[in-house]
C-alpha positions in Angstrom: 0.0 0.0 0.0 2.8 2.4 1.0 4.8 1.5 -2.2 1.7 2.1 -4.4 1.1 5.5 -2.8 4.7 6.5 -3.3 4.6 5.5 -6.9 1.4 7.5 -7.4 3.0 10.6 -5.8 6.0 10.2 -8.0 3.8 10.1 -11.1 2.1 13.3 -10.0 5.4 15.0 -9.4 6.4 14.2 -13.0 3.9 16.7 -14.4 5.4 19.6 -12.4 9.0 18.6 -13.3 8.4 17.2 -16.8 10.8 19.3 -18.8 13.7 18.8 -16.4 13.2 15.0 -16.2 12.9 14.8 -20.0 16.2 16.6 -20.4 17.9 14.4 -17.8 16.5 11.3 -19.6 17.8 12.5 -23.0 21.3 13.1 -21.5 21.4 9.7 -19.9 20.4 7.9 -23.0 22.9 9.9 -25.1 25.6 9.0 -22.5 24.8 5.2 -22.8 24.5 5.4 -26.5 28.0 6.9 -26.7 29.4 4.2 -24.5 27.8 1.4 -26.5 27.7 2.9 -30.0 29.3 -0.2 -31.4 27.1 -2.6 -29.4 23.9 -3.7 -31.1 22.4 -4.7 -27.7 21.6 -1.0 -27.2 18.3 -1.7 -29.0 15.7 0.7 -30.1 16.3 4.0 -28.3 12.7 5.2 -28.8 11.4 2.1 -27.0 14.0 2.6 -24.2 12.9 6.2 -23.7 9.2 5.0 -23.5 10.1 2.3 -20.9 12.0 4.9 -18.8 9.1 7.3 -18.8 6.8 4.5 -17.4 8.7 4.8 -14.1 7.8 8.5 -13.7 4.4 9.1 -15.4 0.9 7.8 -16.0 1.8 6.4 -19.4 -1.8 5.5 -20.2 -2.8 9.2 -19.9 0.4 10.2 -21.7 -0.2 7.9 -24.6 -3.9 8.9 -24.9 -3.0 12.5 -24.9 -0.3 11.9 -27.6 -2.8 9.9 -29.7 -5.4 12.5 -29.3 -3.1 15.3 -30.5 -1.9 13.3 -33.4 -5.4 12.3 -34.4 -6.5 15.9 -34.3 -3.6 16.9 -36.5 -4.4 14.2 -39.0 -8.0 15.1 -39.2 -7.1 18.8 -39.7 -4.8 17.8 -42.6 -7.7 16.2 -44.4 -10.5 18.8 -44.1 -12.6 17.4 -47.0 -12.5 13.8 -45.6 -13.2 15.1 -42.1 -16.2 17.2 -43.2 -17.7 14.4 -45.3 -17.3 11.8 -42.6 -18.4 14.1 -39.8 -21.5 15.2 -41.7 -22.5 11.6 -42.5 -22.2 10.6 -38.8 -24.0 13.8 -37.7 -27.0 12.9 -39.8 -27.1 9.4 -38.4 -26.5 10.3 -34.8 -28.7 13.4 -34.8 -31.6 11.5 -36.3 -31.2 8.7 -33.8 -31.0 11.1 -30.9 -34.2 12.8 -31.9 -36.0 9.5 -32.5 -34.7 8.2 -29.2 -36.2 11.1 -27.4 -39.6 10.3 -28.9 -39.4 6.6 -28.3 -38.1 7.1 -24.8 -40.9 9.5 -23.8 -43.8 7.7 -25.6 -42.9 4.0 -25.4 -40.3 3.4 -22.8 -40.6 6.0 -20.0 -43.3 5.1 -17.5 -46.4 7.2 -17.6 -46.3 10.1 -15.1 -48.9 8.4 -12.9 -48.8 6.5 -9.6 -47.7 2.8 -10.3 -48.4 3.2 -14.1 -47.8 -0.5 -14.6 -51.1 -1.2 -12.8 -53.1 1.0 -15.1 -55.1 -0.6 -17.9 -57.6 0.2 -20.6 -60.7 -1.9 -21.4 -61.0 -1.8 -25.1 -64.3 -0.9 -26.8 -66.6 1.8 -25.4 -69.4 1.7 -22.9 -72.4 3.9 -21.8 -72.5 5.4 -18.3 -74.5 2.3 -17.3 -71.5 0.2 -18.2 -69.3 2.3 -16.0 -71.6 1.8 -13.0 -71.9 -1.9 -13.6 -68.2 -2.4 -13.8 -67.7 -0.4 -10.6 -70.3 -2.5 -8.8 -69.2 -5.9 -10.0 -65.5 -5.8 -10.6 -63.3 -7.3 -7.9 -60.0 -7.0 -9.7 -60.3 -3.3 -10.9 -61.1 0.2 -9.9 -62.8 1.4 -13.0 -63.2 5.0 -14.3 -64.5 6.5 -17.5 -63.2 9.4 -19.7 -64.9 10.9 -22.7 -63.0 11.9 -25.8 -62.1 15.6 -26.1 -64.9 17.9 -27.2 -65.4 21.6 -27.4 -67.1 23.7 -24.7 -67.9 27.4 -24.6 -66.2 29.4 -21.8 -67.9 32.7 -21.2 -67.7 35.4 -18.6 -63.9 35.5 -18.7 -63.4 38.1 -21.3 -64.1 37.2 -24.9 -66.1 34.0 -25.3 -63.8 31.2 -26.3 -64.2 27.6 -27.4 -62.0 25.2 -25.3 -61.4 21.5 -25.4 -62.6 19.6 -22.4 -63.5 16.1 -21.3 -66.4 14.6 -19.2 -64.9 12.1 -16.7 -66.1 10.0 -13.9 -65.6 11.4 -10.5 -62.9 8.9 -9.6 -60.7 9.4 -12.7 -57.9 11.3 -11.0 -57.8 8.9 -8.0 -57.6 5.9 -10.4 -54.8 7.6 -12.4 -53.0 8.5 -9.1 -52.5 12.1 -10.1 -52.9 14.8 -7.4 -54.2 18.2 -8.3 -51.7 21.1 -8.0 -54.1 23.3 -6.0 -57.6 22.7 -4.7 -59.1 19.2 -4.8 -60.0 16.5 -7.3 -63.6 15.4 -7.8 -65.2 13.8 -4.8 -67.5 10.8 -4.7 -70.9 12.0 -5.7 -69.7 14.9 -7.8 -71.1 13.1 -10.8 -74.6 12.9 -9.5 -77.5 15.2 -10.6 -77.4 18.4 -8.6 -73.8 17.9 -7.5 -72.1 17.8 -10.9 -71.6 21.6 -11.4 -67.8 21.6 -10.8 -64.8 21.9 -13.1 -61.0 21.2 -12.9 -58.7 23.4 -15.0 -55.5 22.5 -16.7 -52.4 24.3 -15.6 -52.2 26.0 -19.1 -55.7 27.3 -18.9 -55.2 28.5 -15.3 -52.2 30.5 -16.3 -53.5 31.8 -19.7 -57.1 32.8 -18.7 -56.9 33.2 -14.9 -53.3 34.6 -14.6 -52.3 31.7 -12.3 -54.4 33.2 -9.6 -54.3 30.9 -6.5 -57.7 32.3 -5.5 -59.3 30.7 -8.5 -60.5 27.9 -6.3 -64.2 28.5 -5.6 -64.7 30.9 -8.5 -67.7 30.3 -10.6 -67.2 30.1 -14.4 -69.8 29.6 -17.1 -69.2 26.6 -19.4 -71.9 26.0 -22.1 -74.2 28.3 -20.2 -73.8 26.2 -17.0 -72.3 27.8 -13.9 -69.6 25.6 -12.6 -67.3 26.0 -9.5 -63.6 25.6 -10.0 -62.5 23.0 -7.5 -58.9 22.3 -8.7 -56.0 22.9 -11.0 -54.0 20.0 -12.5 -50.2 20.1 -12.4 -48.2 21.4 -15.5 -47.7 18.7 -18.1 -50.8 16.6 -17.3 -52.8 15.9 -20.4 -55.4 13.2 -20.7 -57.1 11.9 -22.7 -55.6 14.2 -25.3 -53.0 17.0 -25.3 -55.6 19.7 -26.3 -57.8 19.0 -23.2 -57.8 22.1 -21.0 -60.6 21.3 -18.5 -62.5 18.4 -17.0 -66.1 18.2 -15.9 -67.9 15.4 -14.1 -69.8 12.9 -16.3 -73.3 12.9 -15.1 -74.6 9.5 -13.7 -78.4 9.7 -13.8 -80.3 6.4 -14.3 -83.6 8.2 -14.6 -82.5 9.6 -18.0 -82.6 6.3 -19.8 -81.4 7.5 -23.2 -78.4 9.4 -21.7 -77.7 6.5 -19.3 -77.6 3.8 -21.9 -77.2 5.7 -25.1 -74.8 8.0 -27.0 -75.5 11.5 -25.6 -72.6 13.9 -25.2 -70.0 11.3 -25.4 -71.8 8.8 -23.2 -70.3 5.8 -25.0 -66.7 6.3 -23.8 -63.6 4.3 -23.0 -63.1 2.7 -19.6 -59.8 2.7 -17.8 -58.9 0.9 -14.6 -56.3 0.3 -12.0 -55.6 -3.2 -10.9 -56.3 -3.7 -7.2 -53.6 -5.0 -4.9 -53.1 -8.7 -5.6 -55.2 -8.7 -8.8 -53.7 -9.8 -12.1 -54.4 -9.1 -15.7 -55.8 -12.6 -16.2 -58.4 -11.9 -13.5 -59.3 -8.6 -15.1 -59.8 -10.3 -18.5 -62.0 -12.9 -16.9 -64.3 -10.3 -15.5 -64.8 -8.3 -18.7 -66.9 -10.9 -20.6 -69.2 -11.7 -17.7 -69.9 -8.0 -16.8 -70.4 -7.1 -20.5 -72.9 -9.9 -20.9 -74.7 -8.7 -17.8 -74.8 -5.1 -19.2 -76.2 -6.4 -22.5 -79.1 -7.9 -20.7 -80.0 -4.6 -19.0 -80.2 -2.5 -22.2 -83.8 -1.1 -22.8 -83.4 -1.8 -26.5 -81.9 -4.7 -28.5 -78.2 -4.6 -28.9 -76.0 -6.5 -31.4 -75.5 -10.1 -30.4 -71.7 -9.6 -30.3 -71.8 -6.3 -28.4 -68.3 -5.8 -27.0 -67.6 -9.5 -26.8 -64.1 -8.7 -28.3 -63.2 -6.4 -25.5 -59.8 -7.0 -24.0 -57.4 -5.5 -21.6 -54.3 -3.6 -22.7 -51.9 -1.4 -20.8 -52.8 2.3 -20.5 -49.5 3.3 -22.1 -50.2 1.1 -25.1 -53.6 2.6 -25.4 -52.3 6.2 -25.2 -49.8 5.5 -28.0 -52.2 3.5 -30.1 -51.4 3.2 -33.8 -48.5 5.6 -33.3 -46.4 2.7 -31.9 -46.1 1.1 -35.3 -45.2 4.4 -36.9 -42.5 5.1 -34.3 -41.0 1.7 -34.8 -40.9 2.2 -38.5 -39.2 5.6 -38.1 -36.8 4.2 -35.5 -35.8 1.4 -37.8 -35.3 3.8 -40.6 -33.1 6.3 -38.8 -31.1 3.3 -37.4 -30.5 2.2 -41.0 -29.3 5.7 -41.9 -26.7 5.4 -39.1 -25.6 2.0 -40.3 -25.2 3.3 -43.8 -23.2 6.3 -42.4 -20.9 3.9 -40.4 -20.3 1.6 -43.4 -19.6 4.6 -45.6 -17.1 6.1 -43.1 -15.5 2.6 -42.6 -15.1 2.4 -46.4 -13.5 5.8 -46.6 -11.1 5.0 -43.8 -10.1 1.7 -45.5 -9.3 3.6 -48.6 -7.4 6.2 -46.5 -5.5 3.5 -44.8 -3.8 2.7 -48.1 -2.3 6.1 -48.5 -1.0 5.9 -44.9 0.8 2.6 -45.1 4.2 4.1 -45.4 3.5 6.3 -42.4 2.3 3.3 -40.4 5.4 1.3 -41.6 7.7 4.1 -40.4 6.0 4.1 -37.0 6.4 0.4 -36.8 10.1 0.6 -37.7 10.6 3.1 -34.9 9.2 0.6 -32.3 5.5 1.0 -32.3 3.7 -2.3 -31.8 0.6 -3.4 -33.5 -1.6 -2.7 -30.5 -0.2 0.9 -30.3 -0.9 1.4 -34.0 -4.5 0.1 -33.7 -5.0 2.3 -30.6 -3.8 5.3 -32.5 -6.1 4.7 -35.4 -9.1 3.9 -33.1 -8.4 7.2 -31.4 -8.7 9.0 -34.7 -12.0 7.1 -35.4 -13.4 8.0 -31.9 -12.4 11.7 -32.4 -14.1 11.7 -35.7 -17.2 10.1 -34.1 -17.1 12.6 -31.3 -17.1 15.4 -33.9 -20.1 13.8 -35.6 -21.8 13.3 -32.2 -21.5 16.9 -31.2 -22.9 18.1 -34.5 -25.5 15.4 -34.4 -26.7 16.5 -31.0 -27.2 20.0 -32.3 -28.9 18.6 -35.4 -31.3 16.6 -33.2 -33.1 19.8 -32.0 -34.1 20.5 -35.6 -34.8 16.9 -36.4 -37.1 16.5 -33.4 -39.5 19.2 -34.6 -39.6 17.4 -38.0 -40.3 14.0 -36.5 -43.0 15.5 -34.2 -44.9 16.6 -37.4 -45.3 12.9 -38.4 -47.3 12.2 -35.2 -50.8 13.2 -34.2 -50.7 16.7 -32.6 -53.0 15.6 -29.8 -50.9 12.6 -28.7 -50.6 12.8 -24.9 -47.0 13.4 -23.9 -45.8 14.6 -27.2 -45.4 18.2 -25.9 -43.0 16.9 -23.2 -40.6 15.3 -25.7 -37.3 17.1 -25.5 -33.5 16.8 -26.0 -32.5 16.4 -22.3 -29.7 14.8 -20.2 -30.9 11.3 -21.0 -30.8 12.0 -24.7 -27.3 13.4 -24.3 -26.2 10.3 -22.5 -27.7 8.2 -25.3 -25.7 10.2 -27.8 -22.5 9.7 -25.9 -23.0 5.9 -25.8 -24.0 5.9 -29.5 -21.0 8.0 -30.4 -18.6 5.6 -28.7 -20.3 2.5 -30.3 -20.3 4.2 -33.7 -16.6 5.2 -33.5 -15.6 1.6 -32.6 -18.0 0.1 -35.2 -16.6 2.0 -38.2 -13.0 2.3 -36.9 -12.0 -1.3 -35.9 -11.8 -2.7 -39.4 -9.7 0.1 -40.9 -7.4 0.0 -37.9 -6.8 -3.7 -38.2 -6.3 -3.3 -42.0 -3.7 -0.6 -41.6 -1.8 -2.5 -38.8 -1.4 -5.6 -41.0 1.5 -4.5 -43.1 4.5 -6.1 -44.7 7.2 -3.7 -43.4 9.9 -4.5 -46.0 7.5 -4.4 -49.0 5.8 -1.2 -47.8 9.1 0.6 -47.3 10.2 -0.4 -50.8 7.2 1.4 -52.2 4.8 -1.5 -52.9 2.1 -0.2 -50.6 -0.6 0.2 -53.1 -0.6 -3.3 -54.6 -0.1 -4.7 -51.1 -3.8 -4.2 -50.2 -5.4 -6.1 -53.0 -6.5 -9.0 -50.7 -9.0 -9.5 -47.9 -9.4 -5.8 -47.0 -10.1 -4.7 -50.5 -12.8 -7.4 -50.7 -14.1 -6.4 -47.3 -14.5 -2.8 -48.5 -16.6 -4.1 -51.4 -18.8 -6.0 -48.9 -19.3 -2.8 -47.0 -20.5 -1.1 -50.2 -22.9 -4.1 -50.8 -24.2 -3.6 -47.2 -24.8 0.1 -47.9 -26.7 -0.8 -51.0 -28.8 -3.4 -49.1 -29.8 -0.8 -46.5 -30.5 1.8 -49.1 -32.8 -0.5 -50.9 -34.8 -1.0 -47.7 -35.3 2.8 -47.2 -36.0 3.4 -50.9 -38.7 0.8 -51.0 -40.3 2.1 -47.8 -40.2 5.7 -49.1 -41.5 4.5 -52.5 -44.5 2.7 -50.9 -45.4 5.7 -48.8 -45.1 8.0 -51.8 -47.4 5.7 -53.8 -49.8 5.6 -50.8 -49.8 9.4 -50.6 -50.5 9.7 -54.3 -53.4 7.2 -53.9 -54.8 9.4 -51.1 -54.4 12.6 -53.1 -56.1 11.0 -56.1 -59.2 10.0 -54.1 -62.4 11.8 -55.0 -63.6 13.0 -51.5 -67.1 13.4 -52.9 -67.1 17.2 -52.8 -65.2 20.0 -54.3 -63.2 22.0 -51.7 -61.8 24.7 -54.0 -62.4 28.3 -52.8 -64.6 27.3 -49.8 -64.1 28.9 -46.5 -65.5 27.5 -43.2 -65.9 29.0 -39.7 -67.3 27.3 -36.6 -70.2 29.2 -34.9 -70.8 27.8 -31.4 -73.6 29.2 -29.3 -74.4 27.5 -26.1 -76.8 24.5 -26.4 -79.3 26.3 -24.1 -79.5 29.0 -26.8 -81.3 26.5 -29.0 -83.9 25.3 -26.5 -86.2 27.5 -28.5 -85.6 26.0 -31.9 -87.0 29.0 -33.8 -84.4 31.3 -32.1 -81.5 29.2 -33.3 -82.9 28.8 -36.8 -83.4 32.6 -37.0 -79.8 33.1 -35.9 -78.4 31.1 -38.8 -81.0 32.3 -41.3 -79.9 35.9 -40.6 -76.2 35.0 -40.7 -76.6 33.3 -44.1 -78.5 36.3 -45.4 -75.9 38.8 -44.4 -73.0 36.6 -45.6 -74.5 36.5 -49.1 -74.2 40.2 -49.3 -70.4 40.2 -48.8 -68.7 41.1 -52.1 -67.0 38.1 -53.7 -69.3 35.5 -52.0 -70.9 33.1 -54.5 -72.7 30.6 -52.3 -73.4 30.3 -48.5 -74.6 27.3 -46.5 -74.4 25.9 -43.0 -73.8 22.4 -41.6 -73.2 20.9 -38.2 -70.0 19.3 -39.5 -67.8 19.5 -42.5 -65.9 16.6 -44.1 -62.7 15.6 -42.4 -63.0 18.1 -39.5 -63.0 15.3 -36.8 -66.6 15.8 -35.9 -68.9 12.8 -36.2 -72.5 13.3 -35.0 -74.5 10.1 -35.1 -78.0 8.8 -34.2 -79.5 5.3 -33.7 -82.0 4.7 -36.5 -85.2 2.6 -37.0 -85.6 1.4 -40.5 -89.1 0.8 -42.0 -90.0 -2.9 -42.3 -86.7 -3.9 -40.5 -87.7 -4.6 -36.8 -85.0 -4.7 -34.2 -83.5 -8.0 -33.4 -80.2 -9.2 -31.8 -78.9 -9.6 -35.4 -80.3 -6.3 -36.6 -80.3 -3.7 -33.7 -80.9 -0.1 -34.4 -77.9 0.9 -36.6 -76.0 4.1 -35.9 -76.0 6.6 -38.8 -73.8 9.6 -39.3 -76.3 12.4 -39.0 -75.6 15.6 -40.9 -77.7 18.7 -40.4 -77.5 21.0 -43.4 -79.2 24.0 -45.0 -80.7 23.8 -48.4 -77.6 25.3 -50.2 -75.1 22.9 -48.7 -75.2 20.2 -51.4 -74.8 22.7 -54.4 -72.1 24.6 -52.6 -70.1 21.5 -51.9 -70.8 20.1 -55.4 -72.3 16.9 -53.9 -74.4 15.3 -56.6 -78.0 14.2 -56.1 -78.2 10.7 -57.6 -81.9 10.0 -57.1 -84.9 11.9 -56.0 -84.3 15.5 -54.9 -82.2 17.6 -52.6 -83.5 19.9 -49.8 -85.2 23.2 -50.5 -86.4 26.1 -48.4 -89.8 24.4 -48.4 -88.3 21.7 -46.0 -89.0 23.7 -42.9 -89.7 23.0 -39.2 -93.4 22.8 -40.0 -93.3 20.4 -42.9 -93.1 16.6 -43.0 -89.7 15.2 -42.0 -87.3 14.6 -44.9 -83.9 12.9 -45.1 -81.3 12.2 -47.7 -79.2 9.0 -47.8 -75.7 8.5 -49.0 -75.3 6.2 -52.0 -73.5 3.4 -50.0 -76.2 3.5 -47.3 -79.0 3.1 -49.8 -77.2 0.2 -51.4 -76.6 -1.4 -48.1 -80.2 -1.4 -46.8 -82.1 -1.4 -50.1 -79.9 -3.3 -52.4 -81.5 -3.3 -55.9 -84.4 -1.2 -54.7 -85.2 2.5 -54.9 -85.2 3.9 -51.3 -86.9 7.2 -52.3 -90.2 7.3 -50.6 -89.3 4.9 -47.9 -89.1 5.9 -44.3 -86.6 6.2 -41.4 -87.1 7.1 -37.8 -84.6 8.3 -35.2 -84.7 5.9 -32.3 -86.9 7.4 -29.5 -88.9 9.6 -31.9 -92.5 8.8 -32.9 -92.6 10.4 -36.3 -91.2 8.7 -39.4 -89.1 10.7 -41.9 -89.4 10.2 -45.6 -86.3 9.5 -47.8 -86.6 12.1 -50.5 -83.2 11.6 -52.3 -79.9 9.7 -52.6 -76.7 11.7 -52.8 -73.1 10.8 -53.6 -70.8 9.3 -50.9 -68.6 11.8 -49.0 -65.4 10.9 -47.1 -66.5 12.4 -43.8 -64.1 10.7 -41.4 -60.9 10.3 -43.5 -59.8 10.3 -47.1 -59.1 6.6 -46.8 -62.8 6.0 -46.4 -62.6 4.5 -43.0 -65.5 5.2 -40.6 -65.6 5.0 -36.8 -66.6 1.5 -35.5 -70.3 1.0 -35.2 -71.4 3.5 -37.9 -73.7 1.7 -40.3 -74.8 4.5 -42.6 -74.9 8.3 -43.4 -77.9 10.6 -43.8 -78.7 14.3 -44.0 -81.5 16.3 -42.4 -82.7 19.8 -43.1 -81.3 22.0 -40.4 -84.7 23.2 -39.2 -85.8 19.6 -38.8 -82.6 18.2 -37.4 -81.8 16.8 -34.0 -78.6 15.7 -32.4 -78.0 13.2 -29.6 -80.5 14.1 -26.9 -83.1 15.2 -29.5 -82.1 18.8 -29.4 -81.4 21.1 -32.4 -77.6 21.3 -33.1 -76.4 24.6 -31.7 -72.8 24.6 -33.1 -72.7 24.9 -36.8 -70.2 25.6 -39.6 -70.7 28.5 -41.9 -69.5 27.6 -45.4 -68.8 30.2 -48.1 -67.7 29.6 -51.7 -65.9 32.7 -53.0 -65.3 33.9 -56.6 -61.8 35.2 -56.1 -59.1 35.6 -53.4 -60.6 34.2 -50.2 -58.1 36.0 -47.8 -59.9 39.4 -47.5 -63.3 37.7 -47.6 -62.3 35.5 -44.6 -61.8 38.5 -42.4 -65.1 40.0 -43.4 -67.0 36.7 -42.7 -65.5 36.3 -39.3 -66.2 40.0 -38.3 -69.7 39.5 -39.5 -70.2 36.4 -37.4 -68.8 38.1 -34.3 -71.0 41.2 -34.9 -74.1 39.0 -35.2 -73.8 37.8 -31.6 -70.7 38.9 -29.6 -71.5 36.3 -26.9 -71.1 33.4 -29.3 -67.6 32.0 -29.8 -66.5 32.2 -33.4 -63.6 30.0 -34.5 -60.9 30.9 -37.0 -61.7 30.8 -40.7 -60.2 27.8 -42.5 -60.0 27.0 -46.1 -61.7 23.7 -47.0 -58.6 22.8 -49.1 -56.5 23.3 -46.0 -58.8 20.9 -44.0 -58.5 18.3 -46.7 -54.7 18.7 -46.9 -54.4 18.7 -43.1 -56.3 15.4 -42.8 -53.2 13.7 -44.3 -50.6 16.0 -43.0 -49.1 13.5 -40.6 -49.0 10.9 -43.4 -47.3 13.4 -45.7 -44.8 14.2 -42.9 -44.0 10.5 -42.3 -43.4 10.1 -46.1 -41.2 13.2 -46.1 -39.1 11.9 -43.2 -38.7 8.5 -44.6 -37.9 9.9 -48.1 -35.2 12.2 -46.6 -33.7 9.1 -44.9 -33.7 7.3 -48.2 -32.1 10.2 -50.1 -29.4 10.5 -47.4 -28.7 6.8 -47.6 -28.6 6.9 -51.4 -26.1 9.8 -51.5 -23.9 8.0 -49.0 -24.1 4.8 -51.0 -23.2 6.7 -54.2 -20.2 8.3 -52.5 -19.2 4.9 -51.2 -19.5 3.3 -54.7 -17.5 6.2 -56.3 -14.8 5.9 -53.6 -14.6 2.1 -54.1 -14.1 2.4 -57.8 -11.7 5.3 -57.6 -9.6 3.4 -55.0 -9.8 0.3 -57.1 -8.5 2.3 -60.1 -5.5 3.5 -58.1 -4.7 0.0 -56.8 -5.0 -1.5 -60.3 -3.1 1.2 -62.2 -0.2 -1.2 -63.0 -2.7 -4.0 -64.1 -4.6 -1.6 -66.3 -1.4 -0.5 -67.9 -0.5 -4.1 -68.7 -4.0 -4.8 -70.1 -3.8 -1.7 -72.3 -0.3 -2.6 -73.5 -1.7 -6.1 -74.5 -4.4 -4.5 -76.6 -7.4 -3.9 -74.3 -9.7 -1.2 -75.6 -11.1 1.7 -73.6 -14.6 0.1 -73.5 -12.9 -3.1 -72.2 -11.3 -1.1 -69.4 -14.5 0.7 -68.5 -16.4 -2.6 -68.5 -13.8 -4.2 -66.3 -13.8 -1.4 -63.7 -17.6 -1.0 -63.6 -18.2 -4.7 -63.6 -16.3 -5.0 -60.3 -18.5 -2.4 -58.5 -21.7 -3.6 -60.1 -21.2 -7.1 -58.8 -21.2 -5.8 -55.3 -24.2 -3.6 -56.1 -26.1 -6.6 -57.5 -25.4 -8.6 -54.4 -26.5 -5.7 -52.2 -29.7 -5.3 -54.3 -30.6 -9.0 -53.9 -30.1 -8.9 -50.2 -31.9 -5.6 -50.0 -35.0 -6.9 -51.7 -35.4 -9.6 -49.1 -34.9 -7.2 -46.2 -37.2 -4.6 -47.8 -40.1 -7.2 -47.9 -39.8 -7.7 -44.2 -39.6 -3.9 -43.6 -42.6 -3.2 -45.9 -44.7 -5.7 -43.9 -43.7 -3.8 -40.7 -45.1 -0.6 -42.2 -48.1 -2.3 -43.9 -50.6 -0.5 -41.5 -49.2 2.9 -42.8 -50.0 2.1 -46.4 -53.1 2.9 -48.4 -54.0 1.6 -51.9 -50.7 -0.2 -52.4 -49.5 -3.7 -51.3 -46.5 -4.1 -49.1 -44.9 -6.2 -51.9 -45.9 -3.8 -54.7 -43.9 -5.0 -57.8 -43.9 -1.5 -59.4 -42.2 0.0 -56.4 -39.6 -2.7 -56.1 -38.8 -2.7 -59.8 -38.5 1.1 -59.8 -36.2 1.1 -56.8 -34.0 -1.6 -58.4 -33.7 0.2 -61.7 -33.1 3.5 -60.1 -30.4 2.2 -57.8 -28.6 0.4 -60.6 -28.7 3.7 -62.5 -27.2 5.7 -59.6 -24.6 3.0 -59.1 -23.6 3.1 -62.8 -23.3 6.9 -62.7 -21.2 6.8 -59.5 -18.8 4.2 -61.0 -18.7 5.5 -64.6 -16.6 8.6 -63.9 -13.6 6.8 -62.3 -13.9 3.9 -64.8 -13.7 6.3 -67.7 -10.8 8.1 -66.1 -9.0 4.7 -65.9 -9.6 4.2 -69.6 -7.8 7.5 -70.4 -4.5 6.4 -68.7 -1.3 6.4 -70.5 -0.1 2.7 -70.5 3.6 3.8 -70.3 3.0 5.9 -67.2 0.9 3.1 -65.7 3.6 0.5 -66.1 6.1 2.7 -64.3 3.7 2.9 -61.2 4.8 0.8 -58.3 
C-alpha cells in the first residue's frame, strides 16, 4: 500500500518537473549510446525512452494525450474527408438522438402516474350504465371513464372562447393516481345530478385565462351556459385523454335519464380505464370483462348487437395512449437506425481507402518501435475523435430533427409536448458515439496495422492491399446498397400511398370554400325558432359580402373530426339481436349545402327552403347507405325514424358518398350509414337542435380578404357566441393527411441520405480500385485492351457488389414493408412496381457513380501506368 502511494505521488510529481526530467533522460540515453555505440544490444532508443518514462508518469494518460493530439492533427490535414465523414455521422447520430427522445418518452418511460404498470384500458366503449356496472361488480379493478375531447364554450372571462374539455367519472384522478396542484379532485358524488356543477382546470388554462391566480378555487365560471365552480387545477404537463384538453367536468350519472344513461349522448359511449387492485392480475381482469359485458347487454332497454363488446380485452394504458402511433414510431426508429448503419459503413469504407495512403506512415511508426496494439489504438483514437465530432454536430442537429419528427405524429398525442432533448438523450448520444466510433474504426485500424514492413518501405504499398481488406470494402458497399434498398422501398411505398390518397375523389369540391365554426351554447337553441333565426340571418348577411358566390351551414364539414350520429329505426326492419338499431352519421344542413359542396343528387331530390320545421320530415341518404339497406331497390319514398322519436321521416333523395371521417374512407366503429336532415328539422343526440354549426362560403376570387369579413360579420351577429378561426376547406383536406405526408417526407429524406452516402461509397470504391489496379490496367492496355474493355472491367467489379446488395436488400425490404403495412393505403407491401422502380433507379445511380472513375481509368497512358509501383 505504501509502495503504491509513493509511486502515485512520484507520477504526479512528473507533471510539475516534466521538462527537467525529459532533459535528464535524454542526456542519460545519449551517454549510454556513446558508450555502446558499437554494441547492437543497445536496441531501439525510442522504445527505451518510453520504458524509462513509465517509471515516472501515468503512461496510459500520456499515450492517450499523444494519440489525441496526433489524431486531431491528422483530421485537420484532411478537411474534406473530415467534413464528409463528420456530416455523415452527424446525420445518423442526430436522427437517432431525436427519435430516441420520442421513443423514450412515448414508449419506454413510464407514464407520469402512480404505479403506471397497474393502469389498464378496457377496449371498446361503454355507456354510463356500463361504468356503473363495472364499478359495482369488478373485484379486480377500480374502473373510471373518460370521454373523448370535445369543445365547450367558456364565457364570462373576457371574450367568449371555445375550449377542449373532457367529461370524466368522479374517480378518474384517483384511479390515475395524479394529485391536483391546487384545490381538490372530484369527490364521490360529484357526478350525481345536482352535484355535478364543478370543473377542474389544466395548468395551461389556469395561467392563460386566470393569470395563475391561486384564489381561482371556488370561483364560478360559465361553461356551455352552466355555472360551474372551479375545485382544482392540475399540475403542469398533465394531459389526458388528449393533449388539447384544458378542463375536466364530471360525467353525469343519472339512471332516470334512460337515453343518456344507456345511449350515446354527449360522449356517453366512452372508454373505460382501470387500476388493478392489490393482488389482482391481468388474467383476473380479462376474466371479469366478458361476464360484466354480458350482464350489461341484458340490461339495455333496446336490442343490442349479439356480439356487443364481446371482443373487448385488456391492454396497458400506455399502449392505449400511444395507439397506432407505436407502429409508426418503430418504422421511423428502424429507418433512422438504417441511416446510421449506412453512415458507419460509408465512413469505414472511406477509412479503409485512406489507410492505403498511410501505409508508409504506419510502416515508419512500426520501424521506430510502435507495436501493432499501439498502432491500432492510435487509429481507433482517430475514429473516436471523428465520431465525437459527428456526435456533437448530431446533438445540435437533433433539435431541428425533433420538430420534423413530431410533425409525423398526431398533434393531440398525450406526452408529445413533453418530448425534448435532455440529459438522457445526451447520455444516449455519448454511448451511441462511442459505439459508432468503434464500429466503423475497428476494421480500418486492423487493416492498416497488417503490413509487410519490408515491402511497404520499398514502395509497394498500393498493390499490397489487393487482398482481404479490398474485398471487405466491397462487402461494406454491398451492405450500404442493401440498407439503401430498404429505405428506398419504404419511401416509395409511402409515396405511392400518398399519391393514392391525393387522387381520391372525396365526394365534394373543396376549392375556394371557407368555413368557420359558430358555437352558441346549447341552451341558446332550446327555443328552436331562435337558433334557426340566428343562422338564417347570418346566411342572409353573408350572401351580401362582395366576392361571395354561395353560402350554407352544416353541423359538421368533411374531415373536421366531428362525427355526429344517431341510432335509427328502418321501416320494415324490426329490431333483433342480429339487426339492432344501426348508428347513422347524422348531418344537419341548410338547403344550399349540397350545391355549394358540389355533392351530386343521384336519385330523388335535394333539400329546399320548403323543407321547414313545420313540414313533413325529410332525409337524404348516401349512395352506399341506400345500397346497403335497399340493395337493388329504390329507397326514395321509404321511411326512417330516429330511435326514440314517434314520427317517421321520408327518404326524399340519394346523394353521392362523401369521405366524412378520412380520405381513406374509414368510418368509426359501429357506424352503419350516413344521412342528411334539413337543419330546421334536425336533432342531435339528446333530441335537441344542433347549436354549433359551420358557416361555409364559396368565393369567386381571393378568399383571404373575404375570410376577415366573414369572421367579423359572425362576431357582430352575436358577440357572446364564440367564433372559430376561418379555415379554407382545401387546408382541411390537406391537413387530414398532413401527418401521413410528414411521415413520407421523413422516410424519403432518410432514403435520399442513404442513397447519397451509398453513391459516395461506390464512387470511392471504384476510384480506389483504379488507383490500386493502375499497373494492371497499364498491362492490359499494353496487351491491346480497348477503352470500353477497361470501362467494363472497372464498372463490372463495382456492379457485382451492387447486385449482391440489391438481392439482399429486396429480401430485407419485404420484411420492412410488412412492418409498415398498416401505414400504407392503396398499395400492397410487396408492390412490384415500387420494387422494380427502386432496383432500376439504384442500378442507374450506381452506374453513374462508378462510370466517372472507370472512364478516367480508360484514359490512362499505358507507359506511365507501367512505371507505377
